[in-house]
N, C-alpha and C positions, 0 to 999 in steps of 0.2 A: 329170533332167527329160526327156531325150531330144529328138529333133528334131521339134518340134511345129509346128502351123500358123503361129504367129507367126514362127518362124524361117524357114520357107519363104517367107512373105510378105516378110520383110526381105531375104533373098537375091534375090528377084525384083526388089524395088525397087532394091537396090544394083547389080544386074546391069544394069538399064535405065539407071541413072545413070552407068554406066561405071566404078564403083568396084572391080569385081572383075576387070577385064581383065588385071591383072598378077599375079593369084593363080596360083601353080603348086604351092605347098607349103602344106598346112594341118596344124595340130596342135590337138587338142581336149583340154581338161581333162574327163576322163570318157570311158569307152568307150561311146559313144552308139549308141542304136537310133532308128529312125524311129517316131514316135508321132503321126502326123497322118492317121488314117483319114478317108476322104472327100475328101482333098485331093490325090489322085493326079494330076488334071489340072493343078492349080497346080504340082505337082512337075515335070511335063513342060514346062509353060510356062517355069518357071524354068530348067530345063536348056536349053531352046531359046534363051532370052535370053542364055545364056552360051556358045552355040555348040556345045553337047554333043549327043550322039545320044540321042534320046528313048527312054524305057523302053517296051517292048511291053506290059507289065502294070504300070503305075505304082502301082496301088492295092495290089498285093502288097508292094512296097517300102515304101509309105507306112504300111502297117499292120503294123509290127513288123520290117521289114527292118533290116539293119545300115546305119548312117549311112555307113560306109566305101563301100558299094556306090553310094550317091548321089554322093559326092565323086569316086570313081574314074570315074564316068560323065562327069564334067566334065573328066577328064584330069589331076586334081590328085593329087600325091603325098600320101598320108595317113598321119598318125601320131596316136596318142592316148596319154594318161597316165591311169593309174588304179592302184588297189591290187589290182584283181582280175585283171589280165593279159588280159582279154577283148579280142578283135579285135587281138591282138598288141600290146597296150598296153605302153608303157614303164612298168615297175612303180616307182611313186614314192608316198611319203606326203607330200602337199602341206602337211601341218602342219609338216613338218620338213625335207624334202629340197629343196635348191636345184636349179635347172635344170642339167642336165649341160652341161659345157663344150662338148661336141660338138653340142648342140642350140641353143646361144645364138645369137640374131640370125640364125636360119636360116629362119624361116617368114614367108610373105607374109600369112597369116591365122592368128590364134590365137583360139579360141573358149572361152567360159565359159558353157555352157548348163546352168544349174542345178547347178553344182558347188560354188562357193566358199561358198554359204550353209551347207554342211555341215561347214565347216572352222573351227576355233577360231582358227587362226593366220592372220588375214587379211593381215598384212604379208607373210608368206612367200608366200602364194598369189598376191597381186597383183604381188609381185616376180618370181615365176616367169612369170606372163603377160607382163610387160614384157620380161623377158630373152629369152623365146622369139621375140618379134617382131623382125624386122629393121627398121632405120630405113626408114620409109615403109610398113611393114606395118600391117595392120588388126588391132585387138583388138575382138571383139564379145562383149557380155554379154547374156544373157537370164536375169534373176534375180527372185526373189520381191519383190513390192511389198506384197502382202497375202497371207499364208499362215499358217494356224494349225497349230502343231505339225508343221511340215514340216522345217525345219532350225534352225540356231542363229540365223540372221540374216534380216532383210529389208533392202531397200536403198532409199535416197532419191536423187533426182536431184542434190542438192547434193554427195553423195559423189563422183559422177563429174565434176562441175564442178571439185571440189577436186583430183582426180587429174589432170585436164587442166591446171589452173593450175600445179601443182607440177612436172609432167613435160613441159609444153608439147605435150600431145596436141592434135591437131585433132579436135574433136568433130563428126562428120558428122550426128549426130542422137541425140535421146533421145525415146523413144516409150513410151506406156502401152498395154498389151494387157489388157483387162478380164477375159479368161478364155482360157486356153490352148487351149480347144476352138475358138476363133475365130481367124481370120487378121487381125483388125483391128489396125491400128497407129495410135494417136492421138498426134500430135506433142505433146510435153510443153510446157505453158505454166504459169507460176506462177499459182496461183489457180484452175486448171481443176477442182480437186476440189469447188469450190462448186457445180459444175453437173453432176457425175457422182455417181451412187449406186452404190457398190461393195459388194457382199455380202461380208462377211468370210469366208464359207465358200467363196467362189470363189478361184481361184489367179491373181489379177491379178499381172502381171509388168512389170518395166521392161525395155525393149529399148534397148541402147546400142551405138553404133558409133563407135569412136575410132581415129585413126591416130597411131602413134608416129612422131614426126618426126625424132628425133635419137638417135644411138648413145651415150647416156650412161646411167649407172646409175639405177635406180629411186629416186625421191624420195618419202618419206612426207609426205602432205599434213597441214596443220593447218587445221581448219575456219575458213573465212574470216571468218565473222561474229564470231569470238572473237579474231581476230588482234590487235586493238588492246588486248586485256587482257593480253598477254604482257609479261613483262620482257624487256629486251634480251638477257639471258643465255639465256632460253628460246628467243627468236626465233633466236638464233645457232645453235641445234642443227638448224634446218631449212634446207633448200636448195630453190632454184627454178631450173628450166631456162628461160632467156630467150634466144631466138634461138640455141640450141645452147650457150650459155655457162651455167655453173653459178654461181649467185649465192648468197651467204650470206643467210639469212633476215633478219638484222638490217640488212644493207645494203639489202635490198628494202624493208623497213619505212621506212628513212630516205628512200629514193628516192621512195616513194609517199606519204610524209607520214603513214603509219599508225603513230602514236606508241606509246610504251611506258608501262606503268603506273607505273614508277619515276621518271617525269619530272614 
C-alpha cells in the first residue's frame, strides 16, 4: 500500500496527542515507499509535531520517496521486513517465518500498512507483529475495509477488538478512511455505515492504533459473539491476557458467566 495520506494524518494526530514521544525504533511489514502526492506540507507539519527537521522539498519525498527517509528525518532507527530485500529489508516470508529472536520485543513502533491482507497465514503474521513490539510499544494497521481483488482479505473492526481482548492491547483508536487519496480519519462507531455511502471501487481502509501492554506470547482470539456457543473443551484451548496474567479460556468463561453449550 505504501505510506499514503491517511497514514501521515494518523502520525500527525498521534504526535499531537503525545503517543509517539517514546518512539526511537520502528519496523515495518513491507519495504514501504511514500504514496501521498499533494500532501508534502502535511508531511512537514507531522515532522514538526514530532520535533524533527523539516524537509526542504517535502513533495519530492511524498511522491514516491522511500519511507525510510521520512522516518530517519524523525531520528528513528528504521528496519523493514519483506521478501524483496528492498530498503535493506530483513528477508522473511511472513506466511511461514517467525520473528527472529534478535528482533523480538525490540521496537517501539511496528507497522502493518497494507501487508497482511496479502498473506494467507494470518496467525503467523499477527504473531510476528506482536512479537516485534516491546511491552508498551505501538502496533499500527492500515488495512483494506473495502477492496475488490486487491488481496486475500479485508478487515472488520471486531477483529481488532478481539485481538485487544485476547492480548490485553490498549486500543488508542479505530478509524475509517473512505479513500486513501484523502487524509480523512472518521472515528469508528457501530452503525455508522448506515450514514455513509462507500463505493466498492474505492479503496476504503481501516486505521487502527493499539498498544501492546505486556510481554507475553500472542494469543489467538475467538470471535466474542460466538463465545457462548463453545464447549468447555474448546474454550480451554484459548487464552486471555488479563492484567498481565494469562488465563485459560474456560476459566474466563466461568468468571464472566459466559456458559458452555454442553451445560
